[in-house]
A tleap script that builds the chain and sets N, CA, C and O, in Angstrom:
source leaprc.protein.ff14SB
mol = sequence {
  NMET LYS LEU GLU LYS ARG LEU ALA ILE ALA
  CYS GLY LEU MET LEU VAL CYS ALA ALA VAL
  TYR ALA ARG ASP LEU ASP GLN ASP GLU ALA
  LEU VAL LEU ARG GLN THR GLY ILE ILE LEU
  PRO LEU GLU GLN LEU VAL ASP LEU VAL LEU
  GLY ARG TYR PRO GLY GLY ARG LEU LEU GLU
  ALA GLU LEU GLU GLU LYS GLN GLY VAL TYR
  VAL TYR GLU PHE GLU VAL LEU THR THR GLU
  GLY VAL VAL ARG GLU LEU LYS PHE ASP ALA
  ARG ASP SER ARG LEU LEU LYS ASP GLU GLU
  ASP CASP
}
set mol.1.N position { 79.035 134.442 57.987 }
set mol.1.CA position { 78.986 134.910 59.052 }
set mol.1.C position { 80.039 135.312 59.837 }
set mol.1.O position { 81.151 134.784 59.850 }
set mol.2.N position { 79.580 136.509 60.672 }
set mol.2.CA position { 80.664 137.774 60.798 }
set mol.2.C position { 81.912 137.561 61.919 }
set mol.2.O position { 81.820 136.736 62.828 }
set mol.3.N position { 82.876 138.271 61.756 }
set mol.3.CA position { 84.164 136.987 62.072 }
set mol.3.C position { 83.456 137.712 63.865 }
set mol.3.O position { 83.258 136.767 64.629 }
set mol.4.N position { 83.179 138.810 64.378 }
set mol.4.CA position { 82.644 138.868 65.784 }
set mol.4.C position { 81.732 137.363 66.330 }
set mol.4.O position { 82.073 136.583 67.220 }
set mol.5.N position { 80.775 137.320 65.653 }
set mol.5.CA position { 79.580 136.232 66.328 }
set mol.5.C position { 80.673 135.033 66.354 }
set mol.5.O position { 80.919 134.421 67.393 }
set mol.6.N position { 81.550 134.647 64.638 }
set mol.6.CA position { 82.251 133.302 65.161 }
set mol.6.C position { 83.801 133.286 66.420 }
set mol.6.O position { 84.622 132.471 66.841 }
set mol.7.N position { 83.508 134.537 66.563 }
set mol.7.CA position { 84.319 134.257 67.751 }
set mol.7.C position { 83.642 134.614 68.678 }
set mol.7.O position { 84.302 134.677 69.715 }
set mol.8.N position { 82.292 134.964 68.822 }
set mol.8.CA position { 82.050 134.731 70.351 }
set mol.8.C position { 81.109 133.438 70.576 }
set mol.8.O position { 80.576 132.909 71.551 }
set mol.9.N position { 81.165 133.219 69.317 }
set mol.9.CA position { 80.776 130.860 69.557 }
set mol.9.C position { 81.932 129.847 69.789 }
set mol.9.O position { 81.788 128.679 70.149 }
set mol.10.N position { 83.219 130.546 69.498 }
set mol.10.CA position { 84.657 130.285 69.657 }
set mol.10.C position { 83.891 130.325 71.755 }
set mol.10.O position { 83.281 129.559 72.501 }
set mol.11.N position { 84.306 131.313 71.792 }
set mol.11.CA position { 84.569 131.724 73.140 }
set mol.11.C position { 83.847 131.138 74.507 }
set mol.11.O position { 84.225 130.837 75.639 }
set mol.12.N position { 82.247 131.143 73.572 }
set mol.12.CA position { 81.154 130.118 74.453 }
set mol.12.C position { 81.553 128.745 74.688 }
set mol.12.O position { 81.444 128.114 75.739 }
set mol.13.N position { 82.150 128.264 73.293 }
set mol.13.CA position { 82.422 126.888 73.579 }
set mol.13.C position { 84.103 126.112 74.593 }
set mol.13.O position { 84.476 125.149 75.264 }
set mol.14.N position { 84.558 127.435 74.002 }
set mol.14.CA position { 85.897 127.474 74.828 }
set mol.14.C position { 85.400 126.786 76.527 }
set mol.14.O position { 85.602 125.763 77.181 }
set mol.15.N position { 84.450 128.439 76.707 }
set mol.15.CA position { 83.345 128.118 78.202 }
set mol.15.C position { 83.045 126.860 78.598 }
set mol.15.O position { 83.451 126.477 79.696 }
set mol.16.N position { 82.485 126.235 77.989 }
set mol.16.CA position { 82.105 125.104 78.314 }
set mol.16.C position { 82.640 124.216 78.321 }
set mol.16.O position { 82.263 123.358 79.120 }
set mol.17.N position { 83.778 123.931 77.468 }
set mol.17.CA position { 84.591 122.942 77.537 }
set mol.17.C position { 85.056 122.785 79.024 }
set mol.17.O position { 84.598 121.909 79.758 }
set mol.18.N position { 86.448 124.131 79.605 }
set mol.18.CA position { 86.437 124.185 80.247 }
set mol.18.C position { 85.585 123.997 81.459 }
set mol.18.O position { 86.226 123.785 82.489 }
set mol.19.N position { 84.301 124.028 81.568 }
set mol.19.CA position { 83.720 123.781 82.732 }
set mol.19.C position { 83.711 122.510 83.792 }
set mol.19.O position { 83.966 122.311 84.980 }
set mol.20.N position { 83.093 121.494 82.195 }
set mol.20.CA position { 83.030 119.927 82.123 }
set mol.20.C position { 84.490 119.543 82.498 }
set mol.20.O position { 84.537 118.434 83.031 }
set mol.21.N position { 85.499 120.059 82.384 }
set mol.21.CA position { 86.694 119.301 82.457 }
set mol.21.C position { 88.368 119.360 83.088 }
set mol.21.O position { 89.352 120.095 83.001 }
set mol.22.N position { 87.880 117.821 83.898 }
set mol.22.CA position { 88.388 117.339 84.885 }
set mol.22.C position { 90.177 117.628 84.356 }
set mol.22.O position { 90.796 117.327 83.335 }
set mol.23.N position { 90.466 118.185 85.337 }
set mol.23.CA position { 92.405 118.108 85.815 }
set mol.23.C position { 92.748 117.178 86.802 }
set mol.23.O position { 92.459 117.127 87.997 }
set mol.24.N position { 93.840 115.990 85.627 }
set mol.24.CA position { 94.379 115.495 86.976 }
set mol.24.C position { 95.743 116.578 87.570 }
set mol.24.O position { 96.577 116.969 86.754 }
set mol.25.N position { 95.829 116.950 88.926 }
set mol.25.CA position { 97.055 117.485 89.471 }
set mol.25.C position { 98.237 116.070 89.709 }
set mol.25.O position { 98.191 114.861 89.936 }
set mol.26.N position { 99.501 117.420 89.430 }
set mol.26.CA position { 100.691 115.864 89.720 }
set mol.26.C position { 100.727 116.009 91.262 }
set mol.26.O position { 100.151 116.727 92.079 }
set mol.27.N position { 101.789 114.872 91.318 }
set mol.27.CA position { 102.476 115.056 92.954 }
set mol.27.C position { 102.843 116.048 94.170 }
set mol.27.O position { 102.912 116.001 95.398 }
set mol.28.N position { 103.039 116.980 93.120 }
set mol.28.CA position { 103.774 118.388 93.380 }
set mol.28.C position { 102.008 119.269 93.579 }
set mol.28.O position { 101.533 119.525 94.685 }
set mol.29.N position { 101.688 119.418 92.968 }
set mol.29.CA position { 100.002 119.873 93.498 }
set mol.29.C position { 99.654 119.446 94.911 }
set mol.29.O position { 99.564 120.059 95.975 }
set mol.30.N position { 99.517 118.378 94.608 }
set mol.30.CA position { 98.789 117.064 95.795 }
set mol.30.C position { 99.228 117.153 97.147 }
set mol.30.O position { 98.722 116.740 98.190 }
set mol.31.N position { 100.801 118.091 96.791 }
set mol.31.CA position { 101.777 117.715 98.333 }
set mol.31.C position { 100.979 119.615 98.945 }
set mol.31.O position { 100.752 119.915 100.117 }
set mol.32.N position { 100.767 120.420 97.852 }
set mol.32.CA position { 100.840 121.104 99.104 }
set mol.32.C position { 99.381 121.284 99.225 }
set mol.32.O position { 98.934 121.914 100.183 }
set mol.33.N position { 98.769 120.887 98.517 }
set mol.33.CA position { 97.242 120.631 98.707 }
set mol.33.C position { 97.671 120.426 100.466 }
set mol.33.O position { 97.923 121.124 101.449 }
set mol.34.N position { 97.598 119.518 100.221 }
set mol.34.CA position { 97.942 118.090 101.626 }
set mol.34.C position { 98.309 119.458 102.893 }
set mol.34.O position { 97.760 119.713 103.965 }
set mol.35.N position { 99.442 120.099 102.188 }
set mol.35.CA position { 100.281 120.434 103.258 }
set mol.35.C position { 99.721 121.781 103.706 }
set mol.35.O position { 100.610 122.487 104.183 }
set mol.36.N position { 99.140 122.055 103.701 }
set mol.36.CA position { 97.650 123.521 103.468 }
set mol.36.C position { 96.635 122.765 103.933 }
set mol.36.O position { 95.814 123.678 104.025 }
set mol.37.N position { 95.936 121.623 104.369 }
set mol.37.CA position { 95.225 120.920 104.532 }
set mol.37.C position { 93.438 121.239 103.609 }
set mol.37.O position { 92.247 121.110 103.891 }
set mol.38.N position { 94.284 121.707 102.424 }
set mol.38.CA position { 92.784 121.404 101.693 }
set mol.38.C position { 92.230 120.103 100.921 }
set mol.38.O position { 91.133 119.765 100.475 }
set mol.39.N position { 93.162 119.692 100.964 }
set mol.39.CA position { 92.382 117.884 101.340 }
set mol.39.C position { 93.275 117.091 101.673 }
set mol.39.O position { 94.476 117.186 101.420 }
set mol.40.N position { 92.346 115.685 102.673 }
set mol.40.CA position { 93.092 114.772 103.134 }
set mol.40.C position { 94.023 114.561 102.721 }
set mol.40.O position { 94.485 114.985 101.662 }
set mol.41.N position { 94.759 113.452 103.915 }
set mol.41.CA position { 95.523 112.733 103.019 }
set mol.41.C position { 95.365 111.485 101.629 }
set mol.41.O position { 94.216 111.073 101.477 }
set mol.42.N position { 96.022 111.131 101.036 }
set mol.42.CA position { 95.470 109.941 100.354 }
set mol.42.C position { 95.440 108.419 100.778 }
set mol.42.O position { 94.712 107.553 100.294 }
set mol.43.N position { 96.670 108.223 102.091 }
set mol.43.CA position { 96.329 107.515 102.560 }
set mol.43.C position { 95.114 106.829 103.346 }
set mol.43.O position { 94.825 105.636 103.441 }
set mol.44.N position { 94.314 108.307 104.038 }
set mol.44.CA position { 93.528 108.466 104.362 }
set mol.44.C position { 92.052 107.393 103.868 }
set mol.44.O position { 91.295 106.595 104.421 }
set mol.45.N position { 92.265 108.018 102.418 }
set mol.45.CA position { 91.183 107.662 101.742 }
set mol.45.C position { 91.298 105.933 101.292 }
set mol.45.O position { 90.436 105.054 101.300 }
set mol.46.N position { 92.221 105.915 101.051 }
set mol.46.CA position { 92.233 104.454 100.927 }
set mol.46.C position { 92.705 103.517 101.565 }
set mol.46.O position { 93.448 102.614 101.181 }
set mol.47.N position { 92.151 103.782 102.849 }
set mol.47.CA position { 91.368 103.029 103.899 }
set mol.47.C position { 90.482 102.874 103.578 }
set mol.47.O position { 89.910 101.801 103.388 }
set mol.48.N position { 90.122 103.929 103.428 }
set mol.48.CA position { 88.251 103.994 103.431 }
set mol.48.C position { 87.758 103.099 101.987 }
set mol.48.O position { 86.643 102.577 101.980 }
set mol.49.N position { 88.480 103.001 101.047 }
set mol.49.CA position { 88.325 102.064 99.782 }
set mol.49.C position { 88.615 100.435 100.226 }
set mol.49.O position { 87.834 99.522 99.957 }
set mol.50.N position { 89.755 100.288 100.877 }
set mol.50.CA position { 89.513 99.032 101.085 }
set mol.50.C position { 88.905 97.957 102.142 }
set mol.50.O position { 88.803 96.739 102.286 }
set mol.51.N position { 88.478 99.487 102.959 }
set mol.51.CA position { 87.573 98.787 103.933 }
set mol.51.C position { 86.134 98.659 103.526 }
set mol.51.O position { 85.243 98.081 104.148 }
set mol.52.N position { 86.019 99.543 101.923 }
set mol.52.CA position { 84.574 98.803 101.538 }
set mol.52.C position { 84.463 97.380 100.450 }
set mol.52.O position { 83.606 96.576 100.083 }
set mol.53.N position { 86.020 97.689 100.210 }
set mol.53.CA position { 86.309 95.996 99.936 }
set mol.53.C position { 87.276 95.452 100.226 }
set mol.53.O position { 88.134 95.421 99.343 }
set mol.54.N position { 87.640 94.707 101.699 }
set mol.54.CA position { 88.315 93.776 102.118 }
set mol.54.C position { 88.887 92.545 100.941 }
set mol.54.O position { 88.435 91.589 100.310 }
set mol.55.N position { 89.991 93.182 101.106 }
set mol.55.CA position { 90.552 91.830 100.468 }
set mol.55.C position { 91.083 92.168 98.607 }
set mol.55.O position { 91.842 91.636 97.797 }
set mol.56.N position { 89.946 93.614 98.637 }
set mol.56.CA position { 90.507 94.112 97.395 }
set mol.56.C position { 92.028 94.580 97.304 }
set mol.56.O position { 92.881 94.765 98.171 }
set mol.57.N position { 92.040 94.743 95.413 }
set mol.57.CA position { 93.544 94.912 95.208 }
set mol.57.C position { 93.372 96.488 95.082 }
set mol.57.O position { 92.275 96.854 94.662 }
set mol.58.N position { 94.403 97.573 95.419 }
set mol.58.CA position { 93.959 98.725 94.806 }
set mol.58.C position { 94.765 98.662 93.430 }
set mol.58.O position { 95.843 98.068 93.414 }
set mol.59.N position { 94.163 99.384 92.037 }
set mol.59.CA position { 94.907 99.865 90.695 }
set mol.59.C position { 95.137 100.928 90.090 }
set mol.59.O position { 95.721 101.133 89.026 }
set mol.60.N position { 94.659 101.598 90.805 }
set mol.60.CA position { 95.066 103.383 90.703 }
set mol.60.C position { 94.279 104.293 91.458 }
set mol.60.O position { 93.123 104.184 91.866 }
set mol.61.N position { 95.164 105.276 91.578 }
set mol.61.CA position { 94.280 105.999 92.582 }
set mol.61.C position { 95.528 107.436 91.829 }
set mol.61.O position { 96.705 107.508 91.478 }
set mol.62.N position { 94.082 108.519 91.932 }
set mol.62.CA position { 94.414 109.834 90.795 }
set mol.62.C position { 94.004 110.691 91.529 }
set mol.62.O position { 92.876 110.438 91.953 }
set mol.63.N position { 94.601 111.988 92.012 }
set mol.63.CA position { 93.677 113.325 92.492 }
set mol.63.C position { 93.222 114.205 91.050 }
set mol.63.O position { 94.012 114.461 90.142 }
set mol.64.N position { 91.545 114.655 91.076 }
set mol.64.CA position { 90.906 115.426 89.831 }
set mol.64.C position { 91.085 116.288 90.588 }
set mol.64.O position { 91.270 116.085 91.788 }
set mol.65.N position { 91.065 117.688 89.924 }
set mol.65.CA position { 89.876 118.829 90.076 }
set mol.65.C position { 89.241 119.526 88.804 }
set mol.65.O position { 89.770 119.893 87.755 }
set mol.66.N position { 87.719 119.596 89.316 }
set mol.66.CA position { 86.891 119.419 88.488 }
set mol.66.C position { 86.188 120.965 88.877 }
set mol.66.O position { 85.488 120.985 89.889 }
set mol.67.N position { 86.292 121.755 88.400 }
set mol.67.CA position { 85.691 123.117 88.815 }
set mol.67.C position { 85.675 123.651 90.682 }
set mol.67.O position { 84.776 123.882 91.490 }
set mol.68.N position { 86.706 123.659 90.714 }
set mol.68.CA position { 87.387 123.888 92.244 }
set mol.68.C position { 86.699 122.436 92.294 }
set mol.68.O position { 86.185 122.530 91.180 }
set mol.69.N position { 86.327 121.258 92.706 }
set mol.69.CA position { 86.032 120.517 93.656 }
set mol.69.C position { 87.419 119.451 93.562 }
set mol.69.O position { 87.757 118.913 92.508 }
set mol.70.N position { 87.852 119.339 94.357 }
set mol.70.CA position { 90.150 118.395 93.998 }
set mol.70.C position { 88.886 116.470 94.808 }
set mol.70.O position { 88.228 116.710 95.820 }
set mol.71.N position { 88.822 115.508 94.436 }
set mol.71.CA position { 88.598 114.319 94.015 }
set mol.71.C position { 89.289 113.686 93.808 }
set mol.71.O position { 90.157 113.773 92.938 }
set mol.72.N position { 89.075 112.756 94.654 }
set mol.72.CA position { 90.122 111.220 95.187 }
set mol.72.C position { 89.557 110.105 93.891 }
set mol.72.O position { 88.359 109.835 93.981 }
set mol.73.N position { 90.118 109.621 93.021 }
set mol.73.CA position { 89.204 108.566 91.910 }
set mol.73.C position { 90.412 107.456 92.212 }
set mol.73.O position { 91.631 107.629 92.224 }
set mol.74.N position { 89.463 106.000 92.500 }
set mol.74.CA position { 90.122 105.100 92.995 }
set mol.74.C position { 89.469 103.923 91.713 }
set mol.74.O position { 88.418 103.986 91.075 }
set mol.75.N position { 90.713 102.762 91.678 }
set mol.75.CA position { 89.999 101.668 90.529 }
set mol.75.C position { 90.461 100.844 91.872 }
set mol.75.O position { 91.225 101.228 92.757 }
set mol.76.N position { 89.578 99.262 91.723 }
set mol.76.CA position { 89.597 98.518 93.172 }
set mol.76.C position { 89.209 97.438 92.267 }
set mol.76.O position { 88.229 97.510 91.525 }
set mol.77.N position { 90.155 96.234 92.358 }
set mol.77.CA position { 89.695 94.983 92.216 }
set mol.77.C position { 89.444 94.092 92.800 }
set mol.77.O position { 90.408 93.593 93.379 }
set mol.78.N position { 87.955 93.329 93.010 }
set mol.78.CA position { 87.596 93.001 94.401 }
set mol.78.C position { 88.165 91.641 94.387 }
set mol.78.O position { 88.966 91.326 93.506 }
set mol.79.N position { 87.805 90.823 95.299 }
set mol.79.CA position { 87.932 89.426 94.987 }
set mol.79.C position { 86.985 88.251 94.854 }
set mol.79.O position { 87.135 87.067 95.153 }
set mol.80.N position { 85.747 89.053 94.206 }
set mol.80.CA position { 85.266 88.550 93.303 }
set mol.80.C position { 85.790 88.630 91.558 }
set mol.80.O position { 85.387 87.771 90.775 }
set mol.81.N position { 86.624 89.645 91.145 }
set mol.81.CA position { 87.069 90.022 90.374 }
set mol.81.C position { 86.573 91.493 89.140 }
set mol.81.O position { 86.772 91.839 87.975 }
set mol.82.N position { 85.784 91.975 90.464 }
set mol.82.CA position { 85.062 92.796 89.201 }
set mol.82.C position { 86.106 94.366 89.467 }
set mol.82.O position { 86.443 94.861 90.543 }
set mol.83.N position { 86.299 94.666 88.583 }
set mol.83.CA position { 87.099 96.581 88.477 }
set mol.83.C position { 86.037 97.067 89.164 }
set mol.83.O position { 84.997 96.554 88.750 }
set mol.84.N position { 85.883 97.760 89.947 }
set mol.84.CA position { 85.144 99.099 90.464 }
set mol.84.C position { 85.834 100.540 91.069 }
set mol.84.O position { 86.669 100.584 91.973 }
set mol.85.N position { 85.219 101.805 90.272 }
set mol.85.CA position { 85.733 103.124 90.054 }
set mol.85.C position { 85.226 103.727 91.299 }
set mol.85.O position { 83.998 103.797 91.316 }
set mol.86.N position { 86.036 104.344 92.720 }
set mol.86.CA position { 85.448 105.151 93.143 }
set mol.86.C position { 85.993 106.620 93.115 }
set mol.86.O position { 87.064 107.062 92.699 }
set mol.87.N position { 84.630 107.395 93.841 }
set mol.87.CA position { 85.284 108.779 93.703 }
set mol.87.C position { 84.898 109.286 95.235 }
set mol.87.O position { 83.881 108.914 95.821 }
set mol.88.N position { 85.852 110.169 95.768 }
set mol.88.CA position { 85.515 110.526 96.994 }
set mol.88.C position { 85.711 112.070 97.003 }
set mol.88.O position { 86.140 112.426 95.905 }
set mol.89.N position { 85.553 113.049 97.816 }
set mol.89.CA position { 85.527 114.557 97.633 }
set mol.89.C position { 86.597 114.830 98.503 }
set mol.89.O position { 86.443 114.546 99.691 }
set mol.90.N position { 87.885 115.442 98.043 }
set mol.90.CA position { 88.678 115.074 99.309 }
set mol.90.C position { 89.249 115.498 99.910 }
set mol.90.O position { 90.286 115.180 100.492 }
set mol.91.N position { 87.955 117.275 99.825 }
set mol.91.CA position { 88.040 117.449 101.301 }
set mol.91.C position { 87.628 117.099 102.701 }
set mol.91.O position { 88.199 117.512 103.711 }
set mol.92.N position { 86.338 116.112 102.669 }
set mol.92.CA position { 85.839 116.151 103.329 }
set mol.92.C position { 85.620 114.048 103.795 }
set mol.92.O position { 85.073 113.501 104.753 }
set mol.93.N position { 86.581 113.297 102.188 }
set mol.93.CA position { 86.435 112.218 101.949 }
set mol.93.C position { 84.355 111.639 102.169 }
set mol.93.O position { 83.861 110.653 102.715 }
set mol.94.N position { 83.872 112.544 101.614 }
set mol.94.CA position { 81.801 111.673 101.301 }
set mol.94.C position { 82.767 110.974 99.869 }
set mol.94.O position { 83.851 111.358 99.428 }
set mol.95.N position { 81.809 109.738 99.366 }
set mol.95.CA position { 81.390 109.356 98.864 }
set mol.95.C position { 80.508 110.148 97.595 }
set mol.95.O position { 79.373 110.599 97.752 }
set mol.96.N position { 81.206 110.205 96.447 }
set mol.96.CA position { 80.535 110.635 95.387 }
set mol.96.C position { 79.873 109.433 94.395 }
set mol.96.O position { 78.798 109.466 93.798 }
set mol.97.N position { 80.902 108.352 94.429 }
set mol.97.CA position { 79.910 106.833 93.132 }
set mol.97.C position { 80.987 106.512 93.399 }
set mol.97.O position { 82.109 106.982 93.592 }
set mol.98.N position { 80.236 105.222 93.373 }
set mol.98.CA position { 80.998 103.796 93.413 }
set mol.98.C position { 79.909 102.995 93.021 }
set mol.98.O position { 78.736 102.762 93.314 }
set mol.99.N position { 81.438 102.445 91.665 }
set mol.99.CA position { 79.954 102.144 90.323 }
set mol.99.C position { 81.277 100.735 89.659 }
set mol.99.O position { 82.493 100.802 89.838 }
set mol.100.N position { 80.394 99.389 88.777 }
set mol.100.CA position { 81.473 98.705 88.119 }
set mol.100.C position { 82.238 99.938 87.187 }
set mol.100.O position { 81.734 100.981 86.770 }
set mol.101.N position { 83.469 99.491 87.040 }
set mol.101.CA position { 83.926 99.940 86.098 }
set mol.101.C position { 83.897 99.357 84.582 }
set mol.101.O position { 84.293 98.209 84.383 }
set mol.102.N position { 83.523 99.994 83.742 }
set mol.102.CA position { 83.662 99.302 82.131 }
set mol.102.C position { 84.782 98.534 81.678 }
set mol.102.O position { 84.800 98.085 80.532 }
savepdb mol mol.pdb
quit
């Protein structure tokens, strides 16, 4: 196989991988996004999560960016002992996912 063809295939694979990759943002990046009004405050989304599962316990919260979309991802332990994974659009608090975690 010619070198040019191999390079083209490798570049294509890298673009596909980059398109589906979700990147966790650190606290400094999250602060800048919050201060500039791009994303909503974490506390506002935590209230939504715990409102969906009263008495639940928040286990994890993180902010991800995937293809330019900012998403808050939460894990919550319900009062029934079930761990649920919830994802919200960080810009408008729209619920994207709510399912039992594996």
